N, C-alpha and C positions, 0 to 999 in steps of 0.2 A: 227316387227317380222325377224332380219336375215337367213332366212332361214340355212343357213352354223352350227351357230355360235349355233341353236337348235339342229339341225341334232348331230351333235357334243358332244350337253348333251344330249340327250339322250340315245346314244351309251355310252358313261360314264356309266348313267346308268345303262344301260340294262350287260352291262363286271362287275360292281359292285353285277350286283343280281348272273349270269351267276354265278360268281367266289363262291359267297357264297353255292354255292349247289353244288359245285365239292367237292365228299372226302376227305378227307382226310390218306394219302397215309398212312400204318402199317409197320409191320419188313417183312411181305411175299404178301400185295398184291400190293408191294411200284411200280413194272415195270407196271402194268398194268393201274396205277392212274398216274403214272408220262406219261403215254403212250396219256392218255384217256387228260389231261392239257393239253398234247404239244399241240395236235387235237383241243382244242375248243380255247385253247389262238392265236392261229395262223391270229387270227385276224378275218377281213370284215367287211360287211355290216350293220349289227348285224339287217338287215331288219327285219327278224319277229316277235322275242322281240321286237323291238321298233313302228310295228302293231299295234302289240296284245297292249299294254299299251296306244294307240295312242288309238285305238278304244273304250278299257274300259273305260276311261274318255270324249271321245264321250258321250259315253252312261248314265256317271253320273256313275260311280264306285268309290267307296271307296273304303280304307284299298287296304291290301298284298293281297291278297288271287291270286292277279291275279301274284305274284311276281313266286313261282315255277311254272306256266307256265310256266311261260315266256324263265325262266331258262330252264325247258324241252323242248318247243321246239324248242333251240339253240341247246340243246346234240342231240335231235332226228338225225336233219338239221347235224350234228358235222357227226356223225355216218352215213350215207347218204354220203357226200362227203370222207369220209375214205377209204368208203367198196369200192363207185364211180370209186378212185385213184390206187386200187391193180391193178399187171396185168391182170389177166382174167374179167377185165371190161375193163378203157377207159385205165388203163396204166401210169397214167401221174408223174412226176419224181419232182412236182412242183407248191405247190400251194399257192396262195397268197406270194408268193417271197421267199417261203422258200420250204425248202425236203418235203415231202409228208410223211404221219404217217410210210408205208410203206417203205419208205426209210432214213428214222429217227430212225426206230424199227428192220427193217425183218418184211415180210409179217406175220408168226402166231402171233405174237405181234399184230399187229394194226388190223386182224384180230379182235382176240379176243378186243382191242382196242372202236372196233367198237360197237361188242356187247357188250359192259360195258355201252357205252354211250348210246346205245338202253334201255336197263335195268331200267340206274338212272335214264332216263326220266322219266319210268314212277313211279320211284319211289317217286320223285321227284315230280312228278304231284299232287301228291294224296296228299301230304304234304298240299296240297293248303283246307282241310275238316280241319284243325285245324285253318284255321286266319277268318274263315266266319263261321257264324252259319249257311245263308243258301245255308245248304247243296246242295241242289234242282239246285242252276247252276256250283254250283260245276260238279255234276254227269252231269249236260246236256253239258258242256264241254269238260270233260270227254270220251263222250262219238265222241262229236268232235274228239277231238285229239287223238281216235282209228279209228274212219273215213278214216280221210286224213292223216296218214299216211301208212295207212300199202292197203290191195293188189288191193283194189277198194279208192286207193288213190298213194302217192306219190310213195309205192313200184310200182305198178300196173302200170306205167310210166314210169317208170325206165326198169321193167321187159319187155314189149312193148318198147321199144327202141332199149336191146340187143339185144336180139329176130330179130331185125329187122336192125340192121345194118347190111350195105352192099346192100339192096333189098331194090328196085326200090318200094316208098309207097304213095302213096294219100294222097289226103288233108284230108282228114278228120281224116285219122290213125296219121297224122302231129301234129293234133289239138288234138287228147286226149293222146298222149304222152305229150304234153305242159302241159297241161289241168290240167295234170295228176301229172308228174313227179317234176315241179318245182310250178304250181296252186294249188296244196292241200297246200302245206306248208303254202302260205302266205295267203288261204282262210279263211284254218282252223284258222291260225294266231288270225286273223281278229275277227274271229267268234267266237272263244273262248274268245276273249277280250269283245265283246258285247253279249257273255251271259250272262259269270262271273256278268256285270255290270245291268243285269236285262232285257235284249231284249226279247223281243218277237220272235216265228219263221220268221214272220213274216220279222221282220225288220232283220232280222239273217240270210234271205233266199237274200234280199236285198246286205247287205255286203257282200252274197257271191257270188255274181255277179259283185263289184268293185273288189271282192279279183279276179276275175279270168280274167277279160279284166288285171290286175295290170299285176297278172303271164304273162300273155303272149306277155303282151309288153317286160315283163322286162326279156322273154328269145331267144325273139328274138332278143332284143339289145343286149345278150350274143353274140349269131350267127352273131350278127353284127360285134361287138370287136372281136370275133373271127378273121374276115377279118383285119380289118381296124385299126383296135383298137394297143395300146404300152405296148409289154411284157417286161416292168420297169413297167409302171401303175400299169399292168390289176394282174402282179406279176404270169402267167403262159404263157408258150408258142404259139403263135401266132401262127395262122391258125390246132391247132391238132384236129380238127374236121375234118377238106379235111382231113390231114392224116391219120385220125382212119378209115374213110371214114363212117362218123355217117350223120344219118338224119340231114339237119338242114332247116329252109325257107331260106338263099339265098341258100341251095343247090338246091331245091324245085321251086322257086317263084325268086328267082334271089336277088341282090344288092339294088336296087331301091324300087321292090314294097316291101321288108321286111323290109327296111324302112319306109315306107308305111304306115304298116300295124304295126310299132308300135307304132305311132302316131297313128293312129285310133282308136286303141286298151288304147292308154291313155288320149288321148279326150273324148270316151266314158267313163272312171274312172270316170275324174272330174266330165266327166259331172252328172253321175248322183249318186254322193256325196254332189250335189248341196243343195239335198232335205234337208241332214241334217244339 
């Protein structure tokens, strides 16, 4: 396997699946659906749906019941980015190399587009019931989806991040923020894939641990790239975290220690995966 070619193929598959679940625009809802589609079509790594499908396959999953969840997770992830970019939160003008949704469509429609993607995510996920006779696995996946996206997951981490911006925080709170605002959706994606394939609770808990390490490594690396990255390659301004006085691992422990932590979490995830 050539990794880049395989990844490109899986990302393209995810894009086609996501696109198939975006609703068609009518005469009266065209503006909000156009804004929703613009937000989702901004691209990105599609990390979460790709990981979801990979773990579904890893645990022997067959059939299409994973597809609605792949689309739903990316819709929900995109909604969080649309709202993150708003002037009241991160106040970003660019994401993935083009205008953020509020810069393109205005703040009111961006808020509503984010709301639309949030609701559409759940409408889409429940369509998995129509694609499998094993409804128990869909129920389990929906519970994971709700848990990892709500106040005890992504939303909780984002809230802690926002209310502590500009304050001095300790390592425990920094870990909580990253474990939830970033790690929760990565963990949830992997766990949903495993659960839909019939993985047991012990296996799902192990997958959660792996996802936690990947999420931490991912977000710490994002901190590092905000300092050292290339603006054209990243598609967003460099140094925005410092400008907004955001709490990051680079700010907390320094650049070199952050690089060590990203590597440690990556190696831990790889080692845990070996048992599969």
